C-alpha positions as CSV (number, residue, x, y, z in Angstrom):
1,M,112.4,223.7,69.8
2,G,109.8,221.7,68.2
3,E,112.0,220.9,65.4
4,E,114.8,219.8,68.3
5,R,112.2,217.8,70.3
6,S,111.6,215.8,66.9
7,V,114.5,214.7,65.6
8,S,115.6,214.2,69.7
9,F,112.5,212.1,70.1
10,D,113.1,210.3,66.7
11,S,116.8,209.4,67.5
12,K,115.1,208.1,70.8
13,L,112.8,205.7,69.1
14,A,115.3,204.5,66.6
15,E,117.1,203.1,69.5
16,F,114.2,202.2,71.2
17,R,113.2,200.1,68.2
18,H,116.3,198.4,67.6
19,R,116.9,197.4,71.0
20,R,113.4,195.9,70.9
21,D,113.9,193.7,67.9
22,K,117.5,192.9,68.8
23,A,115.9,190.9,72.4
24,L,113.2,189.6,70.0
25,A,115.7,188.1,67.8
26,M,116.9,186.5,70.8
27,G,120.5,184.5,70.1
28,S,122.8,183.2,67.7
29,A,120.9,182.9,63.9
30,R,122.7,180.0,63.1
31,H,121.4,178.2,66.4
32,L,117.8,179.2,65.4
33,A,117.8,178.4,62.1
34,A,119.0,174.7,63.1
35,R,116.6,174.2,65.9
36,K,114.0,175.1,62.7
37,A,114.8,172.9,61.0
38,Q,115.2,170.3,63.0
39,G,111.4,171.1,64.1
40,I,112.6,172.6,67.9
41,L,110.4,175.2,68.6
42,N,112.9,178.5,69.9
43,A,111.7,179.9,73.2
44,R,109.7,182.6,72.1
45,E,107.3,180.0,69.8
46,R,106.9,177.4,72.6
47,V,105.5,180.9,74.4
48,A,103.4,181.7,71.2
49,H,102.3,178.0,71.3
50,L,100.6,178.3,74.2
51,V,98.7,181.4,74.8
52,A,96.3,183.3,72.8
53,P,97.3,185.5,70.1
54,G,98.6,188.5,71.2
55,S,97.6,188.2,75.0
56,F,101.8,187.7,76.1
57,E,102.6,190.4,78.4
58,E,106.8,190.1,78.0
59,F,108.7,190.7,81.7
60,G,112.7,191.7,81.3
61,L,112.4,192.4,77.6
62,F,115.6,195.1,78.0
63,A,117.4,192.7,81.0
64,T,120.6,191.7,79.7
65,G,123.2,189.7,81.8
66,L,124.9,191.0,84.8
67,N,128.5,190.8,83.0
68,P,129.3,194.0,81.3
69,A,131.2,192.3,79.0
70,M,128.2,190.0,77.9
71,R,125.5,192.3,77.5
72,E,125.4,192.4,73.6
73,R,125.3,188.6,73.9
74,T,123.0,188.1,76.1
75,P,118.9,189.7,75.2
76,T,116.3,188.9,77.7
77,D,119.6,187.2,79.5
78,A,118.3,183.8,77.9
79,A,114.7,183.9,80.0
80,V,111.2,185.2,77.7
81,C,109.5,185.6,81.2
82,G,105.7,187.0,80.9
83,F,101.9,186.5,81.2
84,G,99.2,185.4,78.8
85,S,96.3,183.6,78.5
86,V,96.0,179.9,78.0
87,D,92.3,178.5,77.5
88,G,91.1,181.6,78.9
89,R,93.3,181.9,82.3
90,L,95.7,184.5,82.8
91,M,99.3,182.4,83.6
92,G,102.5,182.9,84.4
93,I,105.5,181.5,82.0
94,N,109.0,181.5,82.3
95,S,110.7,179.8,79.0
96,A,114.3,179.5,78.3
97,D,116.4,180.8,75.2
98,F,119.4,178.2,74.1
99,S,120.1,180.7,71.6
100,T,121.6,182.4,74.1
101,M,124.4,181.5,76.0
102,A,122.6,178.3,76.1
103,A,120.3,179.6,78.6
104,S,122.8,179.2,81.3
105,S,121.8,180.2,84.5
106,G,122.5,184.2,85.0
107,R,121.6,186.3,88.4
108,V,119.0,188.9,86.0
109,Q,117.6,185.5,85.0
110,I,117.0,183.7,87.6
111,K,115.7,187.4,89.0
112,K,113.4,187.3,86.6
113,Y,111.6,183.7,87.0
114,N,111.7,184.3,90.6
115,H,109.8,187.3,90.0
116,I,107.1,185.4,87.9
117,R,107.2,182.7,90.1
118,D,106.5,185.1,92.7
119,L,103.6,187.4,91.1
120,C,101.8,183.9,90.1
121,I,101.7,182.9,94.0
122,A,100.9,186.1,94.9
123,N,97.7,186.3,92.4
124,G,96.9,183.1,92.1
125,H,98.1,182.0,88.6
126,P,99.2,178.8,87.3
127,L,103.0,178.8,86.6
128,I,104.4,177.1,83.6
129,N,108.1,176.4,83.0
130,L,109.3,175.7,79.5
131,M,113.7,174.7,80.6
132,E,116.4,173.8,78.3
133,C,119.4,175.3,80.2
134,G,123.3,174.4,80.4
135,G,123.7,174.7,83.8
136,G,125.1,178.0,86.0
137,R,126.9,180.7,84.0
138,I,130.4,180.9,84.8
139,P,131.7,183.7,85.6
140,D,128.5,184.4,87.4
141,V,128.3,181.4,89.6
142,M,132.0,181.4,90.1
143,G,133.8,182.4,93.8
144,A,132.5,182.8,96.9
145,S,130.1,185.4,96.2
146,G,128.2,183.8,93.1
147,I,128.0,180.9,95.3
148,G,126.9,183.3,97.7
149,A,124.3,184.8,95.3
150,G,123.4,181.8,94.0
151,G,121.7,180.9,98.2
152,E,119.9,184.5,98.4
153,S,118.4,183.9,95.2
154,G,117.1,180.4,95.1
155,R,113.6,179.6,95.5
156,Y,113.3,176.4,96.5
157,F,110.7,176.4,98.6
158,R,107.3,174.8,97.1
159,P,104.3,175.9,98.9
160,R,101.5,174.7,96.5
161,I,99.5,177.4,96.2
162,V,99.3,177.0,92.3
163,P,99.7,174.5,89.7
164,T,103.5,174.5,88.4
165,A,103.6,171.9,85.3
166,A,107.1,172.1,83.3
167,G,108.5,171.0,80.2
168,V,111.9,169.3,79.9
169,L,112.8,170.5,76.1
170,G,116.2,170.3,75.5
171,A,119.5,169.5,77.6
172,T,118.0,171.2,81.0
173,Y,120.9,171.0,84.0
174,G,121.4,172.7,87.4
175,R,119.2,175.3,88.3
176,G,116.8,174.1,85.2
177,A,116.0,170.6,86.5
178,F,115.4,171.6,90.0
179,V,112.6,174.1,88.8
180,C,111.1,171.1,86.8
181,V,111.4,168.7,89.9
182,L,109.7,171.2,91.5
183,S,106.6,170.9,89.7
184,D,103.4,169.5,90.0
185,F,103.7,168.5,86.6
186,T,106.5,167.3,84.2
187,V,106.8,166.4,80.9
188,M,109.8,165.3,78.8
189,R,110.3,165.1,75.5
190,R,112.5,162.3,74.2
191,G,116.1,163.4,73.1
192,A,115.7,165.7,75.6
193,V,117.4,165.4,79.2
194,M,117.4,166.5,82.4
195,A,120.3,166.1,85.3
196,V,122.3,167.8,87.9
197,S,125.2,168.1,86.2
198,S,126.4,167.3,82.5
199,P,128.5,165.0,81.0
200,N,131.2,167.7,81.1
201,V,131.2,168.5,84.5
202,T,130.6,164.6,86.2
203,S,133.3,163.8,83.8
204,S,135.7,166.0,84.8
205,S,134.4,166.5,88.8
206,I,133.9,162.0,89.2
207,A,136.1,161.0,86.1
208,E,132.5,159.7,85.1
209,A,131.8,159.2,81.4
210,E,128.0,159.0,80.8
211,T,126.4,159.8,77.8
212,P,123.6,162.6,78.3
213,E,120.7,160.1,77.9
214,D,122.1,158.0,80.3
215,L,122.6,160.5,82.6
216,G,119.2,161.6,82.8
217,G,117.2,160.5,79.5
218,W,113.4,160.4,79.5
219,P,113.8,157.0,80.0
220,V,115.9,157.8,83.1
221,H,113.4,159.4,84.5
222,S,110.1,158.3,83.2
223,E,111.0,154.5,84.8
224,V,113.2,154.9,87.0
225,T,113.0,157.9,88.6
226,G,109.7,158.7,88.3
227,L,111.0,162.3,87.8
228,A,109.0,162.8,84.4
229,D,105.1,162.4,84.2
230,L,105.0,162.0,80.9
231,V,107.2,161.5,77.6
232,V,106.4,163.0,74.3
233,D,107.5,163.0,70.8
234,S,107.7,166.9,70.1
235,D,107.5,170.4,71.5
236,E,104.3,170.7,70.6
237,E,103.4,168.0,72.2
238,A,104.9,168.7,75.2
239,L,103.0,171.7,75.4
240,D,99.8,170.5,74.8
241,A,99.8,168.2,77.5
242,I,100.6,171.3,79.7
243,R,98.0,172.6,78.8
244,R,96.3,169.5,79.1
245,F,97.0,168.8,82.9
246,L,96.0,172.4,84.0
247,S,92.7,172.2,82.7
248,Y,92.0,169.7,85.2
249,L,93.0,172.0,88.6
250,P,92.0,175.3,89.0
251,D,94.0,178.8,89.2
252,H,94.9,178.5,92.9
253,H,94.4,176.3,96.0
254,R,91.0,178.5,97.3
255,A,89.1,177.8,94.4
256,A,87.5,174.5,92.9
257,P,89.0,173.0,89.8
258,P,86.9,173.6,86.7
259,R,83.8,171.6,85.9
260,A,83.5,170.7,81.9
261,P,80.4,169.5,79.9
262,V,80.2,165.5,79.8
263,P,80.1,164.0,76.6
264,A,76.9,162.2,75.5
265,G,76.7,159.0,76.1
266,A,79.4,158.9,78.6
267,D,77.4,156.4,80.8
268,D,77.6,153.8,78.1
269,A,80.8,152.0,78.5
270,A,80.5,151.3,82.8
271,R,77.7,148.7,81.7
272,R,80.9,146.7,80.4
273,L,82.5,146.3,83.2
274,P,81.8,142.8,84.2
275,D,83.8,142.1,81.1
276,L,86.5,144.0,81.8
277,V,87.2,142.7,84.9
278,P,87.5,139.0,84.9
279,D,86.0,137.0,87.9
280,E,88.3,134.7,89.1
281,R,91.0,136.7,90.8
282,R,94.4,135.3,89.6
283,K,93.1,136.3,86.0
284,T,95.2,139.1,84.9
285,Y,93.4,142.4,83.1
286,D,94.3,146.0,82.2
287,V,92.8,148.7,85.5
288,R,92.9,151.0,82.8
289,R,90.6,149.7,80.8
290,A,88.0,149.5,84.0
291,I,88.9,153.1,85.1
292,E,88.4,154.7,81.1
293,A,84.6,152.7,81.3
294,I,83.8,154.5,84.8
295,V,84.9,158.1,84.2
296,D,83.5,160.9,81.5
297,P,85.3,159.1,78.0
298,G,88.3,160.4,76.6
299,S,89.2,162.5,80.5
300,F,91.8,160.0,82.2
301,F,95.0,161.7,82.0
302,A,97.6,159.0,83.7
303,L,100.3,160.8,85.5
304,K,103.7,158.5,85.8
305,E,102.5,155.8,83.7
306,R,106.1,154.5,83.1
307,F,107.0,154.5,86.6
308,A,105.7,152.0,89.3
309,R,103.2,150.2,86.7
310,A,101.7,148.3,89.7
311,A,100.2,151.6,90.8
312,V,98.2,153.2,88.5
313,T,97.7,157.5,88.9
314,G,95.8,159.9,86.9
315,L,93.3,163.0,86.8
316,A,90.4,162.5,85.3
317,R,86.5,163.7,85.2
318,L,83.0,161.9,86.4
319,G,80.3,164.0,85.5
320,G,82.3,167.0,84.6
321,Q,83.9,167.3,87.8
322,T,87.5,166.6,88.1
323,V,88.9,163.3,90.4
324,G,92.1,162.1,91.2
325,V,92.3,158.5,90.5
326,I,94.1,155.9,92.2
327,A,94.3,151.5,91.4
328,T,95.8,149.0,91.7
329,N,96.6,147.0,88.3
330,P,96.9,143.8,88.1
331,R,98.3,142.9,84.7
332,V,101.6,144.3,86.6
333,K,103.4,141.9,89.7
334,G,99.8,140.9,89.8
335,G,98.2,143.9,91.2
336,A,101.0,143.9,94.6
337,L,102.6,147.4,95.3
338,D,106.0,147.9,95.8
339,A,107.9,150.6,97.0
340,E,108.2,153.0,93.9
341,A,104.4,152.7,93.7
342,C,104.0,153.4,97.2
343,S,105.7,157.0,96.3
344,K,104.0,157.8,93.0
345,I,101.0,157.3,95.3
346,T,101.8,159.9,98.1
347,S,103.0,162.0,95.7
348,F,99.5,162.0,93.4
349,I,97.9,162.3,96.7
350,V,99.6,165.5,97.8
351,L,99.0,166.6,94.3
352,C,95.5,166.0,95.0
353,D,95.0,167.4,98.4
354,S,96.8,170.3,97.4
355,F,94.6,171.7,95.0
356,N,90.8,170.2,96.0
357,V,90.8,167.2,93.8
358,P,88.5,164.6,95.4
359,L,90.3,160.9,95.4
360,I,88.6,157.6,93.8
361,M,91.3,154.7,94.8
362,M,90.1,151.6,92.6
363,A,91.7,148.3,95.0
364,D,92.0,145.1,93.0
365,T,95.1,144.2,95.3
366,P,97.0,141.0,96.8
367,G,98.9,143.3,99.0
368,F,102.2,144.8,99.0
369,L,105.5,142.9,97.8
370,I,107.3,141.6,100.6
371,G,111.0,140.3,100.3
372,G,114.5,141.5,101.1
373,E,114.4,143.3,98.2
374,A,111.6,145.4,99.4
375,E,112.9,145.6,102.8
376,R,116.0,147.4,101.4
377,R,114.1,149.7,99.3
378,G,112.4,151.2,102.7
379,M,109.8,149.1,102.0
380,A,107.9,149.8,105.7
381,G,108.8,153.6,105.7
382,R,106.9,153.8,102.2
383,I,104.0,152.2,103.3
384,M,103.7,154.3,106.2
385,N,104.5,157.7,104.1
386,F,101.8,156.6,102.2
387,L,99.1,156.0,104.7
388,A,99.8,159.3,106.5
389,A,99.7,161.1,103.2
390,L,96.1,159.3,102.7
391,E,95.2,160.4,106.9
392,E,96.0,163.7,106.0
393,A,94.7,164.6,103.1
394,T,91.1,166.4,104.0
395,V,89.5,166.0,100.4
396,P,86.7,163.6,99.8
397,K,88.3,160.0,99.7
398,L,86.1,157.3,98.3
399,A,87.8,153.8,98.5
400,L,85.9,151.1,96.0
401,V,87.2,147.6,96.1
402,L,86.5,145.9,92.4
403,R,87.5,142.0,92.8
404,K,90.4,141.8,95.8
405,S,92.0,143.5,98.6
406,F,94.3,141.9,101.1
407,G,95.8,142.6,103.8
408,Q,97.5,146.4,104.9
409,A,96.9,147.2,101.5
410,Y,92.9,147.5,102.0
411,I,94.2,150.1,104.4
412,N,96.3,152.2,102.6
413,M,94.6,152.0,100.0
414,G,91.3,153.7,101.1
415,G,89.8,151.3,103.1
416,G,88.2,152.7,106.3
417,K,90.5,156.1,105.6
418,G,88.4,157.5,103.7
419,D,84.6,159.3,103.5
420,E,83.2,156.4,102.4
421,T,83.9,152.4,101.7
422,A,82.7,150.5,99.1
423,A,82.8,146.9,96.9
424,W,81.5,145.0,94.0
425,F,79.4,142.2,95.1
426,S,82.0,139.6,93.8
427,S,84.8,140.9,95.1
428,E,86.9,139.4,98.5
429,I,88.4,141.5,101.4
430,S,90.4,140.1,104.3
431,F,93.9,139.7,106.1
432,M,95.5,138.0,103.0
433,D,94.7,135.8,99.9
434,P,93.2,132.5,101.3
435,Q,95.5,130.1,99.5
436,V,98.5,131.7,101.1
437,A,96.9,131.6,104.8
438,V,96.0,128.0,104.6
439,S,99.7,127.6,103.5
440,V,100.8,129.5,106.6
441,V,98.3,128.2,108.9
442,F,98.4,124.0,108.3
443,A,102.3,124.6,107.3
444,G,103.9,120.6,108.1
445,R,100.8,119.4,108.6
446,Q,100.0,117.3,105.2
447,D,96.3,116.6,106.2
448,G,95.0,119.8,107.8
449,D,92.9,117.6,110.1
450,G,92.1,115.2,107.6
451,K,90.0,118.0,105.5
452,S,91.0,118.8,102.1
453,Q,92.7,122.0,100.9
454,E,89.6,122.8,99.1
455,Q,87.8,122.4,102.4
456,L,90.3,124.5,104.1
457,M,90.8,127.0,101.3
458,A,86.3,127.3,101.5
459,E,86.7,127.6,105.6
460,V,89.1,130.3,105.2
461,A,87.4,132.3,102.5
462,A,84.3,132.3,104.7
463,D,84.2,135.4,106.0
464,T,85.9,137.3,102.9
465,T,82.6,138.3,101.5
466,P,81.9,141.8,101.3
467,Y,79.0,141.6,103.5
468,N,81.1,140.4,105.7
469,L,82.3,143.8,105.6
470,A,79.0,145.8,105.4
471,A,77.4,143.6,108.0
472,P,79.3,145.5,111.2
473,Y,79.0,148.6,108.8
474,L,82.8,148.9,107.7
475,A,81.8,149.0,104.3
476,H,78.9,151.3,103.3
477,A,77.7,150.1,100.1
478,V,78.1,147.1,98.4
479,I,77.7,147.9,94.3
480,D,77.3,145.8,91.1
481,P,79.7,146.4,89.5
482,R,77.7,147.8,86.3
483,D,76.2,151.0,89.0
484,T,80.1,151.7,89.7
485,R,80.0,155.1,88.0
486,A,76.6,156.4,89.0
487,Y,77.5,155.2,92.6
488,L,80.3,157.6,92.3
489,I,79.1,160.7,90.5
490,S,76.2,160.3,93.3
491,R,78.5,160.3,96.6
492,L,80.3,163.5,95.6
493,A,77.9,165.0,95.2
494,I,77.2,163.9,98.8
495,H,80.7,164.5,100.1
496,G,81.2,167.4,98.0
497,R,82.4,170.0,101.2
498,A,79.7,172.4,100.0
499,L,80.0,174.3,103.5
500,T,83.8,175.6,102.4
501,G,83.0,175.6,98.3
502,G,84.9,172.1,97.7
503,I,88.5,174.0,99.2
504,G,90.3,171.8,101.5
505,E,92.2,171.9,104.3
506,H,96.0,172.1,102.1
507,R,97.7,169.4,105.2
508,L,99.7,168.6,102.8
509,A,101.0,171.5,100.6
510,N,104.1,171.4,102.3
511,W,105.0,167.9,101.7
512,P,108.5,167.1,99.7
513,P,108.1,166.8,96.1
514,M,109.3,163.2,95.9
515,S,108.9,160.8,98.9
516,F,111.1,158.2,99.5
């Protein structure tokens, strides 16, 4: 009997090893070799780059496609899924295996993705989606039952309980694209594509011939749609960017963001702020240099940098604490905020409020961009969306006027809407630029009652100093630019929500991914 059991066990062990090794080998050997020659990582190599060695626990290794005729051709049903340690933190990972059926969306694959997602949300673990997939799998998605199953198994609600990061690491269509745009952070590798449908489908369905790049390449999503937060050159850079993004955020919405050591000499650069920001309001400069001088050295991580460039948004650290920075950039459109900038800022406020990240708002703006094109872009609605998100956010909100802040943009950039409003002693605040005001008030009057243009300007500008804002306690502080870093760090400590452990109310958790 013992010998019979041994033979039976050995044969079953051999079958187990055969099935395991086949699943670990993934799909087409030729395809995998071609990728390696191009320097593109496969699904398992991407996971290995992220997690600590030996820490990955895989789910669904022995899963296959639902169609019996395809079971031998669909190891793991084209998805490497599980949990691993990323910088000492347990995270869920879904990695599409393009070497198997172009990682097309099959029903079993979707079940695996959903299971990891649901486990992350239920247990408070960040989720990483590494996408490269050819859209829906025919015949799985065809027919009434095929599309019906898609509706039944869909996970399109984004509760923002745990931070989610995604990588667009190749041709990514259909459900894979939806997964990415529902994430808090999306990085694209150059050469990758993200679109609802592939060029083959669009050319057949609507007779529209587009190259993959024109349809959904990185320039489209980083510069036009704003759906990509960052563009990089390689898989490794994309994975490192995901790791860095998640380093600023907590594991879940009921925890405060992690703190980091403060680098030596972190206070030194702020002394150069008067040199970085010209005193003359019409001179341009790059506000990112000012931000980098204020926050902890090397900590500023810009998001959507190529999109709506008049607004700068990004995560950083101040005194080791994670903060979200929103700033207007005079280098682009003079710092005037357009419709896309409003949407960019709104989505960033939602991110920070969802994961307990305090907001620092730095204004140097002549106001919102106006005119016919702005109105056709829904400017009024976007301004109100921006303001509604700001009002609803319950994380600490510190507003600072660097050089000037005029009109409704002063309010949207936190003036009177946050926990604290401050201004540099050299700043100007008003309903509009004094020069514009003079043109409006004295339109059609040649001499303005005999006064020179300079005299009129001086009169209109007389009440625009920060002291006029501070006198009725509409500003809480007027500061020396060189004290900006110290001021912000001290105020963050005061407004740190100690009674709740730094946890906000998350009123924006159900806000749509991109609000236009």
